[in-house]
C-alpha positions in Angstrom: -34.8 -19.1 -3.6 -31.7 -16.9 -3.6 -32.4 -15.2 -0.4 -32.0 -18.4 1.6 -28.7 -19.4 0.1 -26.6 -17.3 2.5 -28.8 -18.1 5.5 -28.1 -21.8 5.1 -24.3 -21.3 5.6 -23.5 -22.0 9.3 -21.7 -19.1 11.0 -22.3 -16.6 8.2 -23.1 -13.9 10.7 -19.4 -13.8 11.7 -18.0 -13.3 8.2 -18.6 -9.5 8.1 -17.2 -9.1 11.6 -14.0 -11.0 10.8 -13.6 -9.1 7.5 -14.0 -5.8 9.3 -11.4 -6.8 11.9 -8.9 -7.9 9.2 -9.4 -4.6 7.3 -8.8 -2.4 10.4 -6.0 -4.7 11.7 -4.1 -4.4 8.4 -4.3 -0.7 8.2 -3.6 -0.3 11.9 -0.4 -2.4 11.5 0.5 -0.4 8.4 0.2 2.9 10.3 2.2 1.6 13.3 4.9 0.4 10.9 5.0 3.8 9.1 5.6 5.7 12.3 8.2 3.3 13.6 10.1 3.1 10.3 13.3 5.0 9.7 12.2 8.1 7.8 15.6 8.4 6.0 15.0 4.9 4.6 11.5 5.7 3.5 12.8 8.9 1.8 15.5 6.9 0.0 12.9 4.3 -1.2 10.7 7.1 -2.4 13.6 8.7 -4.3 14.8 5.5 -5.7 11.7 5.2 -7.9 12.7 8.3 -9.8 16.5 7.6 -9.8 17.8 5.8 -12.8 21.4 5.5 -11.5 22.9 8.4 -13.4 24.2 11.4 -11.4 22.4 14.7 -12.0 23.8 18.2 -11.7 20.5 19.8 -11.1 18.3 18.0 -8.5 15.1 19.7 -10.0 15.7 18.4 -13.5 14.5 15.0 -14.6 17.2 12.4 -15.0 15.8 11.0 -18.2 14.4 12.7 -21.3 11.2 11.4 -22.8 12.2 9.5 -26.0 9.9 8.1 -28.6 6.8 9.9 -27.5 
């Protein structure tokens, strides 16, 4: 009974092909965007996650201390 459920959907044989194309297209566009993006902007975005807005004298020290752990 269950094995004929998917077989009864018209055009079902194209679903995996379309899904595979979407998958590779998305990551292909992502790779092209990465190599065309401004590297300084990407570095600034990566550093902004760790930056809390306060200036630090030592770039290797964390800008916040763990409180309440």
